[in-house]
C-alpha positions as CSV (number, residue, x, y, z in Angstrom):
1,M,-44.4,74.6,121.3
2,S,-47.1,73.0,123.4
3,R,-47.0,69.5,124.5
4,G,-49.9,68.3,122.1
5,S,-47.7,69.6,119.2
6,R,-44.9,68.2,120.4
7,Q,-46.6,64.8,120.7
8,V,-48.0,65.2,117.0
9,T,-44.4,66.2,116.0
10,A,-43.2,62.8,117.6
11,V,-45.5,61.0,116.1
12,T,-45.3,62.3,112.5
13,W,-41.6,61.3,112.5
14,L,-42.4,57.8,113.8
15,A,-44.8,57.8,111.0
16,L,-42.4,58.8,108.3
17,G,-40.2,56.1,109.4
18,W,-42.4,53.6,109.4
19,A,-43.5,54.8,106.0
20,R,-40.0,54.2,104.8
21,L,-39.7,50.9,106.2
22,W,-42.9,49.6,104.1
23,G,-41.6,51.4,100.8
24,A,-43.2,54.8,100.7
25,R,-42.4,57.6,98.4
26,I,-42.7,60.7,100.4
27,S,-43.8,64.1,99.3
28,L,-45.0,67.5,100.7
29,D,-48.7,68.4,99.7
30,E,-48.3,72.0,100.4
31,P,-52.2,72.9,100.0
32,S,-53.0,70.3,103.0
33,S,-49.6,70.7,104.6
34,L,-49.5,66.7,104.8
35,L,-46.6,64.6,104.3
36,V,-47.9,62.0,101.7
37,C,-46.5,58.6,102.2
38,E,-47.7,56.9,98.7
39,G,-47.1,53.6,97.6
40,M,-46.4,51.6,100.9
41,R,-46.4,47.8,100.7
42,W,-48.1,47.6,104.1
43,G,-48.7,49.4,107.5
44,F,-52.2,51.4,107.1
45,A,-55.8,51.1,107.5
46,R,-58.6,51.1,104.9
47,G,-57.2,53.0,101.7
48,G,-54.9,54.9,104.2
49,T,-54.4,56.2,107.6
50,C,-53.4,59.8,108.7
51,V,-50.8,59.9,111.8
52,G,-49.9,63.2,112.8
53,A,-49.2,65.1,109.7
54,A,-48.7,62.2,107.7
55,F,-50.9,60.5,105.5
56,L,-49.8,56.7,104.9
57,T,-51.4,54.9,101.9
58,G,-50.6,52.0,99.5
59,T,-52.1,54.0,96.6
60,V,-50.5,56.3,94.3
61,L,-53.2,59.1,93.9
62,R,-52.8,59.9,89.9
63,D,-56.0,61.6,89.4
64,P,-55.7,65.1,90.5
65,G,-59.4,65.9,91.7
66,R,-59.6,62.2,93.7
67,R,-56.0,63.3,95.0
68,R,-57.1,66.9,96.1
69,A,-60.6,65.4,97.8
70,M,-58.8,62.5,99.6
71,L,-56.2,65.1,100.8
72,T,-58.5,67.3,102.0
73,H,-60.3,64.8,104.0
74,E,-57.0,63.4,105.7
75,S,-56.1,67.1,106.3
76,V,-59.2,67.1,108.5
77,H,-57.7,64.3,110.4
78,A,-54.6,65.9,110.9
79,D,-56.4,68.9,112.5
80,Q,-58.0,66.3,114.8
81,W,-54.7,64.9,115.7
82,A,-53.7,68.6,116.3
83,R,-56.4,69.1,118.8
84,Y,-56.5,65.8,120.5
85,G,-52.9,64.9,120.5
86,V,-51.9,61.4,121.0
87,S,-55.2,60.5,122.7
88,F,-56.6,60.9,119.2
89,V,-55.7,57.4,118.5
90,V,-57.9,56.3,121.7
91,R,-60.6,58.4,120.7
92,Y,-61.0,57.3,117.3
93,L,-60.6,53.8,117.9
94,R,-63.2,53.7,120.5
95,E,-65.6,55.6,118.0
96,E,-64.7,53.2,115.3
97,F,-65.8,50.1,117.5
98,R,-68.9,51.9,118.6
99,H,-69.7,53.5,115.0
100,P,-67.7,51.9,112.3
101,G,-66.7,53.5,108.8
102,A,-69.0,56.0,107.8
103,A,-70.9,56.3,111.2
104,N,-67.5,57.2,112.7
105,R,-67.9,60.9,114.0
106,F,-64.4,61.6,113.1
107,E,-64.8,60.3,109.6
108,I,-68.0,62.4,109.1
109,E,-66.3,65.3,110.2
110,A,-63.5,64.9,107.6
111,G,-66.1,64.4,104.9
112,L,-67.2,61.3,104.0
113,G,-67.4,61.7,100.2
114,D,-64.0,63.2,100.3
115,G,-62.9,60.5,102.0
116,G,-64.1,57.8,99.8
117,Y,-66.7,56.5,101.7
118,L,-70.0,55.3,99.8
119,T,-72.8,57.9,101.1
120,R,-76.5,57.1,100.2
121,R,-78.9,59.7,99.6
122,R,-81.7,60.0,102.0
123,S,-85.1,59.4,100.5
């Protein structure tokens, strides 16, 4: 196991503990390989936050199509965590500070539409 994967495993376990603390219902989404922590009362950003291989959200994603799109988006963030290890936090926050929301390159890579970002067509 590489240092980066050990870091992501540790961060995922911490995220699961955090999710439990804030009342999440945790389940494994097999297609995305994400641990989905739904129904949290607090402790995540925007519509949800991917921490390691865990997706933390207050929403309970009931619509199957919307759920699949969101988890597809979040699985790319999990891949980014795997690629960069814990340094992903710094990279993401630096990018978010410089290019917030839909302009963030990590969000663009994950797919803005799947992530629920409003996208405009260019004329």
